[in-house]
N, C-alpha and C positions, 0 to 999 in steps of 0.2 A: 709282704704278707708272711706271717708266722705259720709254721706247720701246725696242722690240726692235731692237738695232743691226743684226741680220741682215736683218730685214724692211724696215726703213727704208733701209738702205744699198743693198739690192738694188733697191728701188724708185727710188732717186735715182741709182744708178750710171750709167745711160745718159746722164743730163743732165750728169754731171761730166766727160764727155769734151770738151765744148765749152761751158763755163759762163760765157763772157764776157758782161758786162752789155750790150754793144752788140748781141750776138746776141739777147739777150732782148728788147731794145727793137725790133730789126728783126723778130723773130718775132711780137711783138704787132701790129706794123704789117701784116705779111703775113696774120696771122690775121684782122684786121679788114677788110683789103682783099678777101680771099676771101669773107668773110661778106657784106659789103655788095655785092660783085660778084655773088654768088649771088642776093641780093635784087633787084638791078638786072636780072638776066637774067629773073627771074620777072615783073617789071614789064614788060619789053620783050615777053615772050611774050604777056602779057595784052593789051597795046596793039596787038599784031599782029592780034588776032582780035576786038577790041571798040573802041568809041569811047572817048575820054578820060573822058567823064562816067560811063559805065558802069564803067570801070576804077577811077575814084576811089571810086565807091560800093562796089565789090567789095573794094578794099583797106581801106576803113574797116570793112567787115563782118569781113574776115579779121583785122584788127588787134584787133578786140574779141572775136573768137571767139564771136559771138552766134548762130551757126547750126551744125548738125552739120558741114556741109562746110567752113564757114569755120574752125571749130576744128581740123578735121583739116588743112586747108591751113596754118594757123598753126604747128601742131606740126611739120609737114614742112619748114617754112622753116629749122628748126634743122639740117638737113643741111648748110647752108652753114657754120654754126659748127663742126661736126665736121670738115668738109673744111679749114677754116681752121687748126684745131689740127694736123691731119695735115700740112698744107703747112708750117707753122712748124717742126714737129719734123723733117720730112724735108729740106726745102730749106735751112733756116737752121742747124740743129744737126746735120744729116747723120746722124740716127739713125732706126731703124725706127719706124713709127707704132705698132706693137704695144707698144713700150716705154712708151707713155703709159698703158696699161691695167695693166701688171703681168702676172704669170703667168696664163695662160688658165684653168687649172683652178681657181686661187684666185679669179679674178674670178667665175666661174660659181657656185662654192660660196658665196662671201661674198654675192653678189647674192641668192641664195635665202635665206640667213640673215637679211640685213638686211630683206628684204621680209617674211619670216615674223614677225620680232620686231615690226616696225612694225604689221602687221595684228593680231597678238595683243594688243598694248598699245592700239591705236586702236579696236578693235572695240567694247569696252564703251562708249566715248564716243559712237560712232556710234549704238549702240542707244539710249543715254540721250537723244541729240538727237532721235531719231525719235519717242520716246514723250513726252518732256517739253517739247519746243519746238513752237511753232505753225508747223511747216514746211508749205510748199505744194508740190504736184507740179511737176516740171519736164517733161522730155520723156517720152513714153510708153515703157514697158519694151520694147515691140517695136522701136521706133526705136532705142533705146539698144543693144539686142542686135545689131541690124543693123549699127551702126557700131562696135561694140566691137572687132572684130579690127583695123580700121584705127586706132582710137583707141589701142589698146595698142601698136601699132607706132610711132605718132606719139609717144606718151609715152616709149617706149624711146629714140627718137631725141632728143627734147627734153632729157630728163634726162641721157642719155648725153653729149650734146654739151656741156652745162654742166659735167658732171663732167670731161670731157676737158680743158676749158679751165681750170677753177678748181682742181680737185684733181689733175689730171693735169699739163698743161703748165706752168701758173704755179707750182704747188706744187713740182714737181720742179726746175724751172730756178732758182727762188729758193733752194731748199734747197741746190742745187749751188753757189750763189754766196755765200750768207749762212748763218751758223750760227744766228743768232737766230730764234726762233720768231715773233717779231714780223714778220719779213720773209716767211717761207715759209708761216706758218700764219694769222696774223692779217690781214696785208695782203690776200691773196686773198679772205678771208672778208668783209672790209669792202667790197671791190669787188663781190663777189657780192651783198651786200645792196643796194648802190647801183644796180646794174643793174636792180633791180625798182622803181625810182623811178617812181611814177605818181600825181602830185598830183591829177589830175582825178578818178580813181577812188577814191583813198584819203582825200582831204580832210585833216582834222585828225588822222586816224589814221596819216598817212604815216610819220612817224618811229618811232612804236612798232612798226609792222609791219616797217619796214626793219631795226630793231634786232633783232627776233625772227628775221627772215630771215638777217641776218648771223650771229646766234648759231647758227642751224641750220648755216650754212656752216662755222662754227668747229668744231662737233661732227663734221661730216663730214670736215673736214681732219684732225682728231685720229685718227679711225678709219682714215682712209686711211694715215696715217703708221704706225699701229700694225699694220695688216694687211699693208701692203706691196703693195696693189692697189686698184683703183677699185671692186671689186665691192660691198663693203658699203655704201659711200656711195651708189653708184648704186641699189642695192636700196632703201635708205631714202628716197632722193629720189623714186624712181619711185612707191613706196607713198604717200608724202606727197602727191604731185601727183595721183595717182589719186583719193584721197579728196577733195582740194580742187577737182578739176575734174569728175570723173565722178559723184560722189555728192552732196556738199553744196556749194553756192556761195551767195555773197551777192548775186549778180545783176548786179554792175557790168560784169563782163567775163568771158570764158572760161566762159560758162554754156551754150554751145550743145548740150552733151550731159549736163548735170547732171540727175540723177534728182529732186533736191529743191532747193528754195531756202529758205534760212534767213530768219527773220522780221526781220532787221535787215541793214543794209548795212555794208560795211567802213568807211565814213566816220562811222558812229555811234560815236564814240570812247568815250563813257561806257558804252555797252553792250558794246563789243567788248574793252575792256581786260581785264576778268576772264577772258574766253575766251582772250586772248593769254597771260595768266598760266598758265592750265591747259595751253595748248599747250606753254609752256616746260617745265612740270613733266613733261608727257608725253615731250617730247624728251629731257629729262635721264634719265628712266627707260629709254627705248629705248637711249640712248647707254650707260648703265650696264650694261644686259644685254649689249649687243654687246661692251663692253670685257671683261666677265667671260668671255664666250665666247672672245675672243681670248687672254685670259690663260690659259685652260684648255687651249689647243691647243699 
């Protein structure tokens, strides 16, 4: 199926007003400057109220997301990434920040669709894991429920910020400058995979996991182009991260609010490769259903 020219052109049109490559490079610099500046402000605020040793321990805990508050804090640091994308669009390309999302009604409707499709496809696997794997309890249900509202907001921020950068700003500006899908679809997906680089946690499973992550980004990029808005990719991303952070984790990091821990780690390559294969098949099924929905409307 070919992309819908109307949906794709509408999504990219604001970026075509100022598509120069130098603006894109400057925009990426502004984005990163705002993001790291936000992180620096958080660090300075912590150092203002605690000694350096305590701050170092706190930052290590937040970086690993190993407690409920640490995980919430980590998710909220992505406010800086979203602000960076807003600054790049507004200051460098002189376009409204809303143009990064696409039409509002479409974003809301497609978010709900993507979320629903992912949950329906992923729920059987979650039930199978619960009964067939030797999982161990994580946090108590009462603690999980107490932090759930903040966690949901944090996940909306984290996944929304990444979508704004990779499927919003980068995909739009690259599509405005280059016709090739290698530029506006594949390149941001490769970068999306690489920013999840974590050799200490992933060990020998690093590159297979990065490959699957990049593939997920590629599917999200395709759905964004076909829908003409960030909503569907955002909904899928949100649902994926909710399952991976709030329900089942392997325990290396981001496990501060997980209800269950799987009986293997992400670095157990021989064990995890079949599960990665199943993940890929599940993602393809989700993507196919979402494409069918977009074709039908």
